[in-house]
N, C-alpha and C positions, 0 to 999 in steps of 0.2 A: 145626803149620803147616809146609808145605814152602816151597820157594823158587819164585819166578816169573821166568821168562825171557821178556821181551817183545821180539819181533822186529818192527820196523816199517820203513816206507819209503814212498816215493811208489809208486803203482801201476805195476808194470812193472819195478821195480828188481831183482827177484829174491828177495824175502823168502820166498815160498812154497817156492822151490827150496832155499834155505838151511835153512828149517825142516824140510823133508823129510829133508835130509842129517843134521841134528842128531838127529832122531828115530831114524835108523838107527844113529848113533854112540853114543847114550847110552840105556842100558836103563832108567834111573831117571827119564826124562822122559816126560811124556804130553801129547798135543796137546789144547788147549782148543778145543772146537768152538763157534764163534760162532753166534748166531741171526741170521737175516736175513729180510727181507721180499722180497728179489729172487728172481727165478726161477732155478732151477739152470742152470748152463752145461752144455754137453755133457760127459758123463763124471762130473759131480758127483753125489754120493750123499747123500741126507738122513741125518743122524746120523753121517756120516763126515767130509764136507767142511764142512758147515754143518747147522744145524737150520733148514730152510726152513719159515717160518710165515707165516700170513696177517697182513696189516697190522693188522686188528682185534685179533687175538690178541696181537700184539706190543705194541700200545698198551695193552691190558689188563695185560700183564706190567709195562710201564713204570709204570702207575698203581699197581700192587700192589708196587712197588719190588723186583721180582725180578731186576733187573740190577745187576751191579757197575758197569758203564758201558754207555752206548748212545749212538748218534748217528744223525741223519738224514744219510746220506752224500750222497744225491742226492734231489731232490724226490720224495717218495712212497716212497723206498727207505731203510730203516733197518737197522742192524746193531748187535749188542751182545753182551756176555758175561753169561750167566746166572749168578747166585750159586750155583745148584744144580750147575752144571757145575764150578766151582772146588771146591766141597765134595765132589763125587763123586770128583774126581781126588786130592784130598788124603786122602780116606778110603781110597784104594787105596795110600797111601804114596808117591805120586809127586810130583816137582817138575813144575810146569806150564809148558808152552811155548806162547806165544801168537804167532799170525800175525795182526797187527791194524794198522789204520790209525793215523796219527800222533796224532789226537786221543784215540782210545781208549787208546793207549799212555800218553799223558800222564795220563789219568784213572786207569788202573790203578796207575801209579806213585804217584799221590796217595793212593789207598786203601791200598796196601801199600808204603809207602816203605822200610821196613826190610829186607824180604826179597825185593826185586825188582831186576832188572837190565834196562835197556832198551837194545837194540842197534838202531841205525839203519843200514839197508843203503843205501849211497850208489851211485847209478849213475855211470858214468864221465862222462856229460854229459847235458844236457837232450835233445839231439838223439838220443843213443843210447836214452834212455828212451822217447821218442816213437816211435822206430823199432820197439822191442820191443813196445810197445802195438799199433801198427799191424799188426805181423806175427802177432799172436795170432789176428786175424780172428774174434773172438768177439762183436763188437758192430757195430751199425749206425754209419754216419758220424756221426749225431747224438749217439749215446751215446759214441762215441770222442772227439768234440769236448769233451763234458762231462768225460770222463776226463782229457783233456789239461789242461783248466782246473784241475781238482782237483789233478793232479800238480804243476802249477806252485806251488800253495799248499803242498803237502806237502813240496816240496823246501826250502822256507824253514824247516822244522822241524829240519833236520839237527843243529843244535847244542843241541837241547833234551833230548838223551838221554845216557846214561852212556858209550856207546861208539859209534864209527862204523866200519863195515866197507865198504871200497870194493869194489864188485862189478864189476870190469873183467875180471879173469881169474877164472873161477869156481873153479878149483882153489885159488887163493890165498884167495878169499873163504871157501871151505869151511874151509881150514886156520885162518885167523884167527878165524872164528866158533867153531870147535871149541875153540881155545885159550882164548878169552874165557869160554866156557861152562864148560869144565873148571875154570878158575881160580875162577870164581864158586861153583861147586858144592862146591869143596874148602874154602871159607871157613867 
């Protein structure tokens, strides 16, 4: 079994940006592709960014216990980590890097407590976080409002994880996250 590095944050805090940097810096890391019932955003590719699956198929996989963890993120929209995805990456001899919501991060830590590290990416402020979400321009006003509400809840999870990286200056956040991951992989 390899190690698991779980990167989590409130939506808009920069976790995906930091995960992409970590993948560039560490050859022995592989990205865990989550399954989701939501529609792809512009530029997202099935099997690269997410496994985009129909709600009924997702529910069948839940019933068949095919997920390490899963959650209904928003009404009618679920995401999760497939067991076969974790097994696939470990069979390739890789350590697994997750870009996942706070509840999913907690659940993966519970399943793999001994060989996982959870890093919370902290935004400089709630106002900055909301500005980042607004500037994405990927959602309707209604969906953006729901994302703001969820982000408020996710901000309260900050102290539930092993490490916290402040993403105020991206270059410093890259450096700190690289250092944390490097130290963990050397253990």
